[in-house]
N, C-alpha and C positions, 0 to 999 in steps of 0.2 A: 576424575573429575577434568574437563573442559573446559577449559574461557577463550570465549572469541571476543574480539573488539572490532566491536561494524567499521572503528577508520583505520584497522587494516585491512579489510578486507575488500578486494580489487571490488571498481566499478563497473558492471553487470552491462554487454547492449542491451537492448531493449528496444520492440517493436516505438515504445512511447517519449523516447529519445530523451527522458529523468534518469537522473538520478536514485539507482537506485545498486543496495547490494547485497546478496545470496547470502546473510549470517549464519541460516542453515539447511542446510540439505540431507536427512535421512528419507529411509524406504517409509516414514509416518507421514513427515511433515517437513514443507517447507515455507522460512521465514527468509523475509526481504525487507530490506530498508531502505527508503525508498525517502525524496527529497523533490520535493516541487517545487522552483524557486517561486517567486512572480509573475502568476502573470502562463505559466503551467499549465497545468492537464495532461493525462490519459486519454487515449484515445476510447471511447467504450467499448465496448467487448462481455465475454461470457469466462468462466471460469468451468473443468468440468465434477470440479471439488468445490466442496463451504470453504467461502472464506472471510478472514476476521478480518476489521482495517484496526489497530490501536493508533491515535495519533499522540503522541510525541512530542511535540511541538508546533508551536503557532494556531493558524485557521483556516479552516476547508472547504468545500461546498463536495458534500459525494453524494455519488445521485444513485440508488437504488434502483430497477425498475420503473416505475412511473415518481417516485418519489426523490425530493431533494433535499438537503438542509446543511445546514449552516452550524459545522461542528468543531471543536479546538480541545484546546489538553486533555487528556485524561480520559479520552469518548471511544467507548467501542464502537464497533460499527458491526452490525453480520449481517452478509447476504451471498445468501444462500443458493447453490450451483445451477449450474443453465442459467441464470438468471444478468439482461445485461446491469454491468458499475459501469462509475466513473469516478474520476477523482479533480476535483482544480482545485487552484492556486488562485481568485480573485486577490488575497490579501496582495501590500508590497514583502511580508516580510514570507521569511523559508516556513514553506508543510512539511513537519515531518511527519510519517506515519511506518509502521509497525504493522506488512501486509503477508500474514498466514492460511497458511495456505493447509488442510489435516480432512483423508487422508489427501501424500500426495502426491499431486499429480499424473 
């Protein structure tokens, strides 16, 4: 059995300038623990694979295609490949999200 604690994983550089830690990276999937601080957001982008977001903590806005929705803890959001998507934290607390890409890009 292999166990990984995100706290022991180094922060990775990313084009969005937010805290992101790649906690799983296999040939089949990639899992990133992302923390958007108050006022932070990602740059709108697409991925060549399906992605889903799982909210661990806080509240934020998820945009997929033309839809935007405020989401909170324990919400899963699907984002199909090649569809522009973005995360926004307009709250005053951290917005923590697991980003799962499958298959791995």
